[in-house]
PAMI-681066 format. One line per 5 residues: number of its first residue (from 1); for each residue x, y, z of N, C-alpha, C. Coordinates in pm, whole numbers. Layout:
BEGIN
NUM) X,Y,Z,X,Y,Z,X,Y,Z | ...
//
This chain:
BEGIN
1) -16763,5129,11313,-16670,5092,11419,-16672,5198,11528 | -16679,5159,11655,-16679,5255,11765,-16539,5303,11793 | -16529,5408,11876,-16398,5460,11913,-16314,5354,11982 | -16380,5265,12057,-16306,5169,12139,-16241,5059,12058 | -16295,5031,11940,-16249,4913,11868,-16137,4950,11771
6) -16017,4949,11824,-15898,4967,11742,-15817,4839,11754 | -15872,4729,11704,-15819,4596,11734,-15747,4533,11617 | -15735,4604,11505,-15670,4544,11389,-15519,4551,11405 | -15472,4488,11511,-15330,4491,11542,-15276,4352,11565 | -15147,4346,11593,-15079,4220,11619,-15051,4207,11768
11) -15030,4084,11812,-14993,4060,11952,-14852,4114,11977 | -14830,4162,12097,-14700,4215,12134,-14611,4105,12191 | -14481,4120,12172,-14383,4031,12235,-14354,4088,12373 | -14434,4049,12471,-14427,4110,12603,-14294,4080,12671 | -14242,3961,12653,-14114,3928,12716,-14004,4021,12668
16) -14002,4048,12537,-13901,4138,12482,-13924,4282,12528 | -14050,4323,12536,-14082,4458,12583,-14040,4475,12728 | -14071,4377,12810,-14040,4388,12953,-13891,4401,12978 | -13810,4341,12892,-13665,4351,12906,-13615,4494,12887 | -13696,4577,12827,-13655,4716,12802,-13685,4808,12921
21) -13743,4754,13027,-13780,4833,13144,-13692,4791,13261 | -13589,4870,13293,-13494,4828,13398,-13560,4797,13531 | -13656,4876,13574,-13714,4853,13706,-13785,4718,13714 | -13840,4673,13601,-13912,4547,13601,-13819,4426,13607 | -13690,4451,13602,-13592,4341,13621,-13558,4324,13769
26) -13605,4415,13850,-13574,4410,13992,-13648,4296,14062 | -13583,4238,14161,-13646,4139,14248,-13647,4193,14391 | -13752,4160,14465,-13760,4192,14606,-13777,4061,14681 | -13687,4037,14776,-13686,3910,14850,-13678,3790,14755 | -13600,3809,14648,-13575,3699,14555,-13688,3668,14461
31) -13792,3754,14456,-13907,3730,14369,-13925,3848,14274 | -13968,3822,14151,-13985,3931,14054,-14102,4020,14091 | -14097,4142,14039,-14207,4237,14055,-14316,4211,13952 | -14438,4219,13996,-14553,4218,13905,-14620,4354,13921 | -14591,4444,13829,-14637,4581,13841,-14772,4598,13773
36) -14876,4622,13853,-15012,4635,13803,-15073,4768,13846 | -14996,4875,13832,-15043,5008,13873,-15018,5111,13764 | -15029,5071,13639,-14998,5164,13529,-15107,5266,13506 | -15229,5243,13556,-15331,5346,13546,-15295,5466,13633 | -15214,5441,13734,-15161,5550,13817,-15040,5611,13749
41) -14937,5531,13727,-14819,5577,13654,-14750,5457,13593 | -14699,5472,13474,-14633,5361,13405,-14485,5359,13438 | -14423,5245,13413,-14278,5235,13424,-14212,5293,13298 | -14079,5312,13305,-14008,5383,13198,-13909,5292,13128 | -13914,5285,12996,-13818,5202,12923,-13681,5269,12919
46) -13580,5189,12891,-13443,5239,12890,-13426,5352,12789 | -13497,5346,12677,-13479,5451,12575,-13522,5587,12626 | -13620,5590,12713,-13663,5718,12772,-13560,5766,12873 | -13514,5675,12956,-13411,5710,13053,-13285,5760,12983 | -13247,5691,12876,-13127,5730,12801,-13144,5865,12733
51) -13260,5890,12676,-13284,6016,12607,-13269,6134,12702 | -13323,6120,12822,-13315,6227,12920,-13171,6244,12970 | -13105,6131,12994,-12967,6137,13041,-12876,6199,12937 | -12889,6154,12813,-12805,6208,12705,-12828,6358,12686 | -12953,6398,12694,-12983,6540,12679,-12918,6621,12790
56) -12929,6574,12914,-12870,6648,13026,-12718,6646,13021 | -12661,6538,12971,-12515,6528,12965,-12455,6610,12851 | -12526,6619,12738,-12464,6672,12618,-12533,6793,12555 | -12661,6817,12585,-12733,6921,12510,-12814,7016,12595 | -12807,7003,12726,-12896,7083,12809,-12858,7231,12802
61) -12960,7313,12783,-12944,7459,12782,-13084,7518,12789 | -13095,7648,12824,-13227,7711,12822,-13277,7723,12679 | -13407,7719,12664,-13466,7730,12529,-13528,7868,12512 | -13543,7907,12385,-13616,8029,12346,-13551,8159,12391 | -13430,8155,12442,-13372,8279,12495,-13231,8307,12442
66) -13166,8208,12388,-13024,8226,12353,-12999,8180,12210 | -12893,8236,12150,-12862,8206,12010,-12742,8115,11994 | -12678,8076,12105,-12559,7992,12091,-12597,7849,12054 | -12500,7773,12008,-12525,7641,11949,-12595,7547,12045 | -12550,7543,12170,-12609,7452,12267,-12757,7482,12289
71) -12789,7611,12298,-12928,7650,12316,-13012,7616,12194 | -12954,7631,12077,-13026,7594,11954,-13055,7445,11951 | -12959,7364,11997,-12982,7219,12004,-13095,7186,12102 | -13096,7255,12217,-13203,7232,12313,-13338,7274,12256 | -13340,7386,12186,-13463,7430,12118,-13514,7322,12022
76) -13423,7269,11944,-13462,7167,11845,-13518,7043,11913 | -13455,7002,12024,-13502,6883,12096,-13641,6906,12154 | -13661,7024,12211,-13790,7057,12273,-13901,7065,12168 | -13875,7138,12061,-13977,7152,11958,-13994,7024,11877 | -13887,6945,11869,-13900,6815,11804,-13997,6725,11879
81) -13992,6731,12011,-14086,6653,12091,-14229,6701,12069 | -14247,6830,12055,-14381,6884,12028,-14435,6828,11896 | -14352,6821,11795,-14395,6767,11667,-14429,6618,11676 | -14353,6547,11759,-14384,6404,11779,-14521,6387,11842 | -14550,6468,11944,-14681,6461,12009,-14791,6498,11911
86) -14768,6599,11830,-14867,6639,11730,-14904,6522,11641 | -14803,6451,11591,-14831,6338,11503,-14898,6224,11579 | -14859,6205,11705,-14910,6093,11784,-15060,6102,11806 | -15112,6225,11822,-15255,6241,11843,-15326,6297,11720 | -15250,6313,11610,-15301,6367,11484,-15364,6505,11502
91) -15293,6592,11572,-15334,6732,11576,-15302,6798,11442 | -15374,6901,11410,-15357,6966,11280,-15224,7042,11272 | -15186,7108,11383,-15067,7192,11383,-14988,7171,11511 | -14856,7183,11502,-14772,7163,11619,-14799,7268,11726 | -14831,7392,11686,-14850,7495,11787,-14985,7482,11859
96) -15064,7381,11826,-15182,7349,11906,-15146,7263,12027 | -15021,7219,12035,-14972,7137,12147,-14911,7229,12251 | -14970,7233,12369,-14919,7313,12480,-14866,7219,12587 | -14740,7235,12624,-14683,7154,12731,-14721,7213,12867 | -14772,7128,12953,-14814,7166,13088,-14740,7079,13188
101) -14771,7097,13315,-14709,7015,13419,-14764,6873,13417 | -14891,6859,13386,-14960,6730,13381,-15099,6754,13322 | -15178,6648,13312,-15312,6664,13257,-15402,6748,13347 | -15381,6738,13477,-15460,6818,13570,-15441,6967,13543 | -15316,7007,13522,-15293,7147,13488,-15356,7182,13354
106) -15351,7090,13258,-15412,7115,13129,-15562,7139,13139 | -15630,7055,13217,-15774,7073,13235,-15805,7201,13312 | -15723,7233,13411,-15742,7359,13484,-15717,7478,13394 | -15622,7467,13303,-15594,7576,13209,-15719,7610,13129 | -15783,7506,13076,-15905,7530,12997,-16016,7586,13085
111) -16035,7523,13201,-16144,7565,13289,-16131,7712,13327 | -16011,7751,13369,-15995,7885,13424,-15965,7990,13317 | -15892,7956,13213,-15864,8055,13108,-15985,8070,13016 | -16027,7959,12953,-16144,7968,12865,-16271,7991,12946 | -16286,7915,13055,-16411,7921,13131,-16438,8057,13190
116) -16338,8118,13252,-16360,8248,13315,-16385,8358,13211 | -16336,8337,13091,-16357,8437,12985,-16491,8419,12914 | -16549,8300,12921,-16665,8271,12837,-16790,8226,12910 | -16778,8187,13036,-16894,8136,13110,-16949,8243,13204 | -17081,8239,13220,-17150,8341,13300,-17251,8272,13392
121) -17302,8342,13491,-17396,8280,13584,-17512,8213,13512 | -17538,8090,13552,-17646,8012,13493,-17605,7928,13373 | -17486,7951,13317,-17440,7868,13206,-17420,7724,13253 | -17449,7630,13164,-17449,7488,13199,-17323,7419,13148 | -17260,7341,13234,-17150,7253,13198,-17192,7110,13233
126) -17176,7019,13138,-17217,6879,13156,-17092,6794,13178 | -17096,6715,13285,-16991,6619,13318,-17054,6480,13327 | -16973,6379,13359,-17027,6244,13377,-16992,6193,13516 | -17064,6091,13558,-17043,6035,13691,-16914,5956,13703 | -16841,5936,13595,-16717,5859,13604,-16593,5947,13600
131) -16608,6078,13619,-16494,6167,13602,-16395,6160,13717 | -16268,6182,13684,-16160,6203,13779,-16178,6340,13844 | -16130,6354,13966,-16143,6482,14035,-16088,6599,13952 | -15986,6572,13869,-15926,6679,13788,-16026,6736,13688 | -16130,6660,13657,-16233,6709,13566,-16364,6738,13640
136) -16355,6748,13771,-16470,6785,13853,-16442,6911,13933 | -16333,6908,14010,-16306,7017,14104,-16292,7152,14036 | -16220,7164,13922,-16212,7297,13859,-16349,7353,13821 | -16440,7265,13779,-16576,7311,13744,-16653,7348,13870 | -16632,7274,13980,-16694,7316,14105,-16645,7455,14146
141) -16518,7481,14121,-16464,7613,14154,-16536,7722,14075 | -16569,7693,13950,-16642,7791,13868,-16790,7797,13902 | -16841,7695,13972,-16982,7698,14008,-17009,7787,14130 | -16903,7829,14198,-16921,7922,14309,-16974,8056,14257 | -17044,8131,14340,-17093,8262,14296,-16977,8355,14260
146) -17006,8453,14177,-16903,8547,14132,-16837,8617,14250 | -16916,8653,14350,-16860,8725,14465,-16767,8635,14547 | -16771,8504,14523,-16680,8411,14591,-16569,8363,14497 | -16555,8427,14383,-16446,8396,14292,-16480,8300,14182 | -16605,8251,14176,-16646,8160,14071,-16716,8233,13958
151) -16791,8156,13877,-16867,8217,13768,-17016,8187,13778 | -17055,8113,13882,-17197,8085,13900,-17255,7989,13798 | -17170,7898,13745,-17219,7803,13645,-17301,7693,13712 | -17374,7618,13629,-17457,7507,13675,-17401,7377,13617 | -17388,7275,13701,-17337,7146,13655,-17450,7045,13637
156) -17444,6972,13528,-17534,6859,13505,-17448,6735,13486 | -17507,6618,13512,-17429,6494,13517,-17491,6385,13431 | -17410,6322,13347,-17453,6205,13269,-17441,6083,13359 | -17549,6009,13380,-17543,5892,13469,-17480,5771,13400 | -17469,5663,13476,-17408,5540,13426,-17511,5428,13420
161) -17485,5332,13332,-17564,5211,13328,-17515,5114,13436 | -17587,5005,13454,-17552,4908,13558,-17415,4847,13534 | -17371,4839,13407,-17241,4778,13378,-17130,4882,13360 | -17156,5006,13405,-17049,5104,13410,-17020,5177,13280 | -17116,5182,13189,-17103,5264,13069,-17190,5390,13086
166) -17167,5487,12999,-17249,5608,13005,-17391,5578,12961 | -17487,5625,13038,-17628,5614,13002,-17663,5739,12921 | -17673,5721,12790,-17691,5834,12699,-17837,5859,12663 | -17929,5793,12732,-18070,5804,12694,-18122,5947,12711 | -18070,6021,12806,-18117,6158,12828,-18011,6262,12789
171) -17912,6221,12711,-17804,6313,12677,-17855,6439,12606 | -17947,6428,12509,-17994,6552,12444,-18054,6652,12543 | -18128,6602,12641,-18186,6691,12741,-18077,6752,12831 | -17979,6671,12868,-17871,6721,12953,-17789,6828,12882 | -17772,6812,12752,-17693,6908,12673,-17773,7029,12627
176) -17902,7026,12646,-17985,7137,12599,-17942,7267,12667 | -17894,7361,12588,-17850,7490,12641,-17712,7490,12704 | -17643,7378,12701,-17512,7370,12765,-17406,7444,12685 | -17305,7492,12754,-17190,7557,12691,-17070,7464,12678 | -17063,7362,12763,-16948,7270,12766,-16996,7131,12799
181) -16935,7031,12732,-16947,6890,12772,-16804,6841,12792 | -16769,6812,12917,-16632,6770,12950,-16636,6630,13007 | -16561,6537,12947,-16576,6396,12982,-16446,6320,12958 | -16436,6206,13026,-16320,6121,13009,-16336,6032,12887 | -16225,6002,12822,-16227,5906,12712,-16218,5763,12762
186) -16165,5747,12885,-16156,5613,12945,-16148,5631,13096 | -16234,5559,13166,-16241,5571,13311,-16120,5507,13378 | -16063,5578,13474,-15950,5523,13548,-15995,5426,13656 | -16125,5415,13679,-16179,5322,13778,-16244,5202,13711 | -16332,5228,13616,-16412,5122,13554,-16347,5062,13430
191) -16248,5130,13375,-16189,5086,13249,-16276,5117,13129 | -16392,5176,13149,-16486,5203,13041,-16427,5299,12939 | -16435,5263,12812,-16397,5351,12702,-16523,5416,12648 | -16526,5546,12648,-16647,5616,12607,-16646,5643,12456 | -16763,5659,12396,-16771,5684,12251,-16740,5831,12220
196) -16612,5864,12219,-16569,6004,12217,-16624,6078,12095 | -16614,6018,11978,-16660,6086,11857,-16809,6117,11866 | -16887,6022,11914,-17031,6043,11930,-17059,6154,12032 | -16984,6155,12140,-17006,6256,12245,-16968,6395,12196 | -16859,6405,12121,-16819,6534,12065,-16925,6586,11969
201) -16977,6497,11885,-17081,6537,11790,-17206,6584,11863 | -17241,6514,11971,-17360,6554,12048,-17339,6690,12112 | -17219,6714,12163,-17188,6844,12223,-17204,6955,12120 | -17146,6934,12002,-17150,7038,11899,-17292,7061,11847 | -17369,6954,11840,-17508,6969,11795,-17587,7056,11891
206) -17545,7057,12018,-17613,7139,12119,-17548,7276,12134 | -17444,7303,12054,-17376,7431,12064,-17275,7438,12176 | -17228,7324,12225,-17134,7319,12337,-16995,7279,12289 | -16893,7319,12365,-16758,7270,12341,-16744,7129,12397 | -16655,7049,12333,-16625,6914,12379,-16481,6911,12432
211) -16467,6886,12563,-16337,6880,12628,-16316,6736,12675 | -16202,6677,12636,-16178,6535,12661,-16060,6518,12757 | -16083,6441,12863,-15974,6395,12950,-15920,6267,12888 | -15801,6277,12826,-15744,6163,12755,-15639,6087,12832 | -15629,6112,12963,-15518,6055,13042,-15508,5903,13030
216) -15623,5834,13043,-15622,5689,13042,-15632,5633,12900 | -15677,5714,12807,-15698,5666,12670,-15572,5671,12585 | -15505,5786,12585,-15393,5808,12493,-15283,5703,12507 | -15248,5656,12628,-15141,5556,12637,-15178,5419,12584 | -15307,5397,12556,-15354,5261,12529,-15423,5243,12394
221) -15450,5350,12324,-15530,5342,12203,-15478,5438,12096 | -15512,5409,11973,-15488,5504,11865,-15571,5629,11893 | -15507,5746,11893,-15575,5871,11925,-15571,5964,11805 | -15688,6016,11769,-15699,6106,11654,-15796,6217,11690 | -15742,6330,11737,-15829,6437,11785,-15910,6499,11672
226) -15857,6493,11550,-15935,6548,11437,-16054,6459,11406 | -16034,6328,11407,-16145,6235,11383,-16248,6245,11495 | -16203,6263,11616,-16297,6281,11727,-16385,6403,11707 | -16327,6510,11652,-16398,6636,11647,-16397,6709,11780 | -16297,6681,11865,-16289,6745,11996,-16243,6890,11982
231) -16261,6963,12091,-16215,7102,12096,-16089,7116,12181 | -16083,7043,12292,-15965,7037,12378,-15946,6893,12422 | -15820,6857,12452,-15791,6726,12508,-15662,6735,12589 | -15663,6676,12709,-15546,6680,12796,-15502,6538,12829 | -15371,6520,12842,-15317,6391,12885,-15178,6412,12944
236) -15127,6307,13010,-15000,6316,13082,-14896,6224,13023 | -14770,6261,13040,-14656,6181,12996,-14637,6057,13081 | -14654,6071,13212,-14611,5965,13303,-14696,5839,13295 | -14812,5846,13233,-14894,5726,13214,-14864,5656,13082 | -14776,5712,13001,-14747,5656,12868,-14597,5633,12850
241) -14533,5582,12957,-14391,5542,12954,-14295,5660,12959 | -14346,5781,12977,-14261,5898,12987,-14244,5943,13130 | -14168,6050,13152,-14144,6100,13288,-14264,6176,13341 | -14267,6192,13474,-14365,6281,13535,-14318,6424,13519 | -14407,6517,13553,-14371,6659,13545,-14402,6725,13413
246) -14460,6652,13318,-14498,6713,13192,-14625,6647,13140 | -14712,6729,13086,-14833,6681,13023,-14862,6765,12901 | -14977,6742,12841,-15012,6812,12717,-15156,6860,12725 | -15176,6983,12685,-15309,7029,12648,-15308,7052,12499 | -15394,6981,12427,-15418,7012,12286,-15548,7090,12278
251) -15548,7193,12193,-15670,7268,12169,-15675,7317,12027 | -15794,7339,11977,-15810,7397,11844,-15746,7535,11841 | -15675,7563,11733,-15599,7687,11722,-15685,7811,11749 | -15805,7815,11692,-15888,7933,11708,-15929,7955,11853 | -15953,7846,11925,-15990,7858,12065,-15872,7903,12150
256) -15756,7843,12126,-15637,7883,12201,-15601,8028,12174 | -15613,8069,12050,-15582,8208,12014,-15671,8307,12090 | -15797,8271,12104,-15893,8363,12165,-15887,8364,12317 | -15825,8263,12378,-15822,8252,12523,-15720,8348,12584 | -15749,8402,12701,-15648,8478,12773,-15543,8383,12830
261) -15424,8434,12863,-15321,8347,12920,-15361,8297,13059 | -15301,8188,13098,-15331,8125,13227,-15231,8169,13334 | -15103,8174,13297,-14996,8218,13386,-14918,8329,13317 | -14858,8416,13396,-14787,8528,13338,-14639,8526,13373 | -14557,8568,13276,-14413,8579,13299,-14334,8489,13207
266) -14206,8521,13193,-14119,8437,13112,-14156,8440,12965 | -14158,8321,12906,-14166,8312,12761,-14304,8339,12703 | -14405,8365,12788,-14539,8383,12733,-14566,8526,12685 | -14465,8613,12691,-14488,8751,12652,-14428,8782,12515 | -14492,8875,12444,-14430,8936,12326,-14365,9068,12366
271) -14431,9140,12459,-14376,9266,12507,-14436,9296,12643 | -14359,9366,12725,-14407,9411,12856,-14372,9559,12870 | -14471,9638,12912,-14453,9782,12934,-14504,9816,13073 | -14480,9936,13116,-14529,9979,13245,-14681,9981,13250 | -14745,9996,13133,-14890,10004,13131,-14957,9876,13082
276) -14882,9767,13067,-14944,9642,13025,-14848,9549,12954 | -14903,9450,12886,-14822,9352,12815,-14901,9298,12697 | -14830,9234,12604,-14892,9159,12496,-14838,9018,12499 | -14924,8923,12460,-14888,8781,12466,-14805,8738,12346 | -14726,8636,12367,-14655,8570,12257,-14754,8490,12174
281) -14708,8446,12059,-14789,8358,11975,-14799,8220,12039 | -14894,8141,11989,-14904,8001,12033,-14780,7924,11992 | -14741,7826,12071,-14795,7784,12201,-14731,7854,12320 | -14631,7943,12293,-14559,8008,12401,-14653,8086,12494 | -14764,8132,12440,-14862,8207,12519,-14903,8135,12646
286) -14902,8002,12642,-14945,7922,12757,-14829,7845,12822 | -14707,7880,12791,-14591,7810,12849,-14503,7911,12922 | -14558,7969,13027,-14488,8071,13104,-14371,8009,13180 | -14263,8087,13193,-14149,8042,13272,-14066,7937,13201 | -13964,7889,13271,-13879,7784,13215,-13955,7653,13216
291) -13972,7589,13103,-14052,7467,13097,-13971,7346,13144 | -14034,7231,13159,-13963,7108,13195,-13893,7051,13071 | -13781,7109,13036,-13717,7080,12907,-13677,6932,12897 | -13608,6884,12999,-13562,6744,12996,-13680,6648,12991 | -13784,6680,13067,-13901,6592,13072,-13974,6591,12937
296) -13977,6705,12869,-14038,6708,12736,-13959,6620,12640 | -13827,6624,12648,-13744,6536,12566,-13775,6390,12597 | -13790,6359,12726,-13826,6223,12764,-13962,6182,12711 | -14056,6274,12713,-14189,6243,12659,-14180,6214,12509 | -14098,6291,12440,-14078,6264,12297,-14024,6124,12273
301) -13931,6081,12359,-13877,5945,12347,-13983,5841,12377 | -14072,5869,12472,-14181,5777,12502,-14277,5765,12384 | -14304,5877,12318,-14388,5873,12197,-14322,5785,12092 | -14191,5800,12073,-14119,5715,11977,-14132,5567,12014 | -14117,5538,12144,-14125,5400,12191,-14262,5340,12161
306) -14369,5412,12196,-14503,5360,12173,-14537,5354,12025 | -14489,5451,11950,-14510,5449,11805,-14445,5326,11744 | -14326,5291,11796,-14259,5171,11748,-14336,5044,11777 | -14404,5039,11893,-14489,4923,11924,-14613,4921,11835 | -14663,5038,11802,-14788,5049,11725,-14907,5053,11818
311) -14978,5165,11821,-15087,5178,11917,-15204,5084,11888 | -15224,5047,11762,-15325,4944,11734,-15284,4811,11796 | -15154,4784,11796,-15105,4661,11859,-15118,4667,12011 | -15094,4785,12068,-15112,4802,12213,-15256,4773,12251 | -15349,4831,12176,-15492,4808,12205,-15527,4660,12187
316) -15478,4597,12081,-15504,4455,12057,-15454,4372,12175 | -15335,4402,12221,-15276,4328,12333,-15361,4344,12459 | -15405,4466,12487,-15478,4487,12611,-15618,4425,12607 | -15676,4414,12490,-15801,4339,12479,-15776,4192,12514 | -15666,4136,12465,-15633,3998,12498,-15615,3979,12648
321) -15541,4068,12711,-15516,4056,12855,-15645,4078,12934 | -15723,4178,12895,-15848,4205,12966,-15945,4088,12954 | -15954,4030,12836,-16042,3915,12816,-15999,3799,12904 | -15870,3772,12909,-15818,3664,12992,-15842,3692,13140 | -15821,3816,13181,-15839,3852,13322,-15985,3836,13365
326) -16077,3885,13284,-16218,3872,13317,-16257,3725,13332 | -16215,3644,13236,-16251,3503,13240,-16185,3432,13359 | -16057,3455,13378,-15983,3385,13483,-16034,3421,13621 | -16052,3549,13647,-16090,3591,13781,-16234,3554,13814 | -16324,3565,13717,-16464,3529,13745,-16481,3378,13758
331) -16412,3301,13674,-16424,3155,13684,-16361,3103,13813 | -16255,3165,13856,-16184,3116,13974,-16254,3157,14104 | -16312,3278,14108,-16364,3328,14234,-16515,3349,14235 | -16578,3347,14119,-16723,3358,14114,-16776,3480,14185 | -16876,3458,14273,-16940,3570,14343,-16850,3633,14448
336) -16736,3573,14476,-16645,3628,14577,-16566,3749,14527 | -16569,3771,14397,-16496,3885,14342,-16592,3974,14264 | -16574,4103,14280,-16652,4200,14205,-16557,4281,14119 | -16579,4277,13989,-16499,4353,13893,-16588,4464,13838 | -16563,4585,13882,-16647,4697,13841,-16620,4732,13695
341) -16727,4765,13623,-16710,4807,13484,-16763,4705,13386 | -16757,4736,13256,-16814,4650,13153,-16746,4513,13145 | -16825,4413,13107,-16770,4280,13079,-16727,4266,12934 | -16770,4357,12850,-16737,4355,12708,-16603,4425,12687 | -16501,4349,12650,-16367,4407,12637,-16352,4497,12514
346) -16452,4500,12426,-16448,4594,12315,-16471,4737,12362 | -16529,4754,12481,-16559,4888,12531,-16493,4913,12666 | -16385,4842,12692,-16314,4866,12817,-16165,4843,12796 | -16084,4900,12884,-15942,4874,12886,-15908,4768,12989 | -15780,4746,13009,-15733,4642,13101,-15706,4700,13239
351) -15802,4777,13289,-15798,4834,13423,-15916,4779,13501 | -15887,4720,13618,-15991,4650,13694,-15993,4699,13838 | -16105,4758,13879,-16127,4790,14019,-16198,4672,14084 | -16139,4624,14193,-16176,4493,14247,-16232,4508,14388 | -16341,4437,14413,-16387,4408,14548,-16371,4260,14571
356) -16312,4219,14683,-16279,4077,14700,-16311,4031,14840 | -16415,3948,14852,-16451,3876,14975,-16460,3965,15098 | -16498,4091,15077,-16516,4180,15190,-16387,4229,15253 | -16273,4196,15195,-16145,4241,15248,-16127,4389,15212 | -16087,4470,15309,-16068,4611,15280,-15960,4627,15174
361) -15981,4714,15075,-15883,4727,14966,-15741,4756,15012 | -15725,4837,15117,-15590,4866,15165,-15525,4742,15225 | -15602,4664,15299,-15549,4538,15352,-15513,4444,15237 | -15600,4438,15138,-15576,4350,15024,-15448,4389,14951 | -15429,4518,14929,-15310,4562,14855,-15183,4531,14934
366) -15189,4542,15067,-15071,4513,15148,-15037,4364,15143 | -15138,4281,15143,-15113,4137,15135,-15059,4100,14997 | -15115,4160,14891,-15063,4134,14757,-14918,4180,14744 | -14885,4288,14813,-14748,4338,14809,-14649,4237,14867 | -14694,4155,14958,-14606,4052,15013,-14563,3953,14905
371) -14639,3945,14798,-14603,3861,14683,-14550,3946,14567 | -14513,4070,14597,-14459,4163,14497,-14558,4196,14386 | -14687,4187,14416,-14791,4227,14322,-14834,4368,14359 | -14807,4463,14270,-14829,4605,14298,-14964,4649,14242 | -15061,4673,14330,-15190,4728,14289,-15218,4853,14370
376) -15307,4934,14321,-15343,5059,14388,-15467,5037,14472 | -15469,5089,14592,-15589,5085,14677,-15628,5227,14711 | -15758,5257,14702,-15805,5390,14738,-15928,5428,14658 | -15956,5558,14656,-16072,5607,14582,-16035,5650,14441 | -15906,5646,14406,-15857,5671,14270,-15898,5809,14218
381) -15903,5906,14307,-15941,6043,14269,-16076,6045,14198 | -16168,5962,14249,-16302,5956,14188,-16404,5927,14298 | -16407,6011,14401,-16496,5986,14514,-16645,5985,14476 | -16692,6075,14388,-16833,6065,14350,-16868,5929,14289 | -16779,5875,14207,-16804,5744,14147,-16800,5635,14253
386) -16708,5644,14349,-16704,5545,14456,-16837,5539,14530 | -16894,5657,14557,-17021,5660,14628,-17132,5595,14545 | -17130,5618,14415,-17230,5554,14328,-17213,5403,14327 | -17090,5356,14337,-17064,5212,14341,-17095,5152,14477 | -17115,5237,14577,-17147,5188,14710,-17025,5141,14788
391) -16908,5193,14754,-16785,5154,14822,-16707,5279,14859 | -16618,5266,14957,-16531,5378,14991,-16401,5374,14913 | -16365,5255,14864,-16239,5236,14792,-16244,5103,14719 | -16151,5086,14627,-16132,4955,14562,-15982,4928,14552 | -15948,4803,14531,-15813,4767,14487,-15815,4764,14335
396) -15719,4830,14273,-15720,4842,14127,-15595,4779,14067 | -15618,4684,13978,-15509,4623,13901,-15519,4673,13758 | -15412,4736,13710,-15414,4790,13574,-15294,4739,13497 | -15321,4686,13378,-15222,4618,13296,-15178,4708,13181 | -15053,4683,13135,-15000,4765,13026,-14917,4678,12933
401) -14833,4740,12854,-14761,4669,12747,-14662,4567,12801 | -14620,4582,12928,-14522,4489,12986,-14588,4382,13072 | -14721,4375,13067,-14795,4271,13141,-14856,4171,13044 | -14874,4049,13091,-14934,3946,13006,-15023,3856,13091 | -15070,3747,13032,-15162,3658,13103,-15096,3592,13224
406) -14964,3574,13220,-14894,3521,13337,-14914,3611,13458 | -14914,3742,13436,-14935,3836,13546,-15076,3826,13601 | -15172,3795,13515,-15309,3770,13562,-15310,3650,13654 | -15240,3544,13615,-15235,3423,13698,-15169,3450,13832 | -15062,3530,13832,-14996,3565,13958,-15089,3644,14047
411) -15164,3737,13987,-15262,3814,14063,-15367,3721,14126 | -15418,3628,14048,-15519,3535,14099,-15463,3452,14214 | -15340,3401,14200,-15279,3324,14308,-15260,3409,14433 | -15222,3536,14414,-15203,3625,14528,-15335,3655,14598 | -15443,3667,14520,-15575,3685,14582,-15612,3563,14664
416) -15585,3445,14615,-15608,3324,14693,-15526,3326,14822 | -15403,3373,14812,-15319,3384,14931,-15377,3481,15033 | -15438,3588,14985,-15503,3683,15076,-15620,3617,15147 | -15691,3532,15076,-15803,3460,15137,-15753,3375,15252 | -15639,3309,15234,-15583,3226,15341,-15551,3309,15464
421) -15491,3426,15443,-15451,3512,15555,-15572,3562,15633 | -15678,3598,15561,-15795,3654,15627,-15899,3549,15662 | -15864,3422,15646,-15948,3314,15696,-16067,3279,15610 | -16058,3305,15480,-16169,3266,15391,-16146,3127,15333
//
């Protein structure tokens, strides 16, 4: 079974799930919202909103600094959320979970803390052509010469097949001599789910670390970092029904222990003297300053919410929606619509980057908005991939646990409406 096939689940009761999201009950101009932008950020269920509100009303206090009862309660809530995340991704130990501002900060933490300590001029880092800027730009920063603040590393790129999957035919050559293989588990543009376990094994066989961008994968699939054999993995709360402002970097304990700190001050110290400092133990070593306490509590509630749905069920549901969307949109519009990415829903999520009848994506998204259909238009923080696709931007419709086949039909009708406006 591949990493992508976690389909032994049950269908979700989408109507009941949608009722738990207050914003999705809103109407604009008397019409319901059809929210199809969850690859950017997901909506928040009432249980997450309530958890954050209750914490701020009844338990808020600084953590790790005070011995009074309120502070102890806040400590318990914060560390309880860490344990929930540990179980959610099957990390070996809770202190391997580092709370960050978002996944971008998590990837930068690895790049600059581990990378600057371990990479030298000429060392090779392998990326893929489907990466988000957050997994490209930090490595470009390290590719600058040492005298310009970089490390002089060399980047190599895994190409794509015609249907938007990784072309692994030359992977052994690309990894030859490499120190790092950093790649996404699921493309935010193509919806492609990559064979993470296979890629991690290939990295290790070449003597390289495997770093995984899990932003698009973790909210939609069963995640097991131990089964993957990964070394680091980053993801964000706000794409998985939690609040913005908090993300996670998971790393192997031995690697995190050996890394220098990324930021200095606050809770990351064990001692500070006039002649230097010593770091705190994990994970405090990488959590400098006052953390986003309320947001971490909210993320813990989001983990509870998704755990209650069952991530195998979430994946099963999204395969159903993706299959229906591919069939409906291609049968209805034929050559007039371009859906970038794989046609096989076993290796893709329910995220669709769309080209439609030559209409500019920004114009298309504005017209869809007139029908309360919310899609993202732009380069999706993946400009190198856009250039490979031969486009400057796409309109992206991304489905989640509160979307169903009815939303696909509404999207299709709205696309037809756009055709009327633009004279097709």
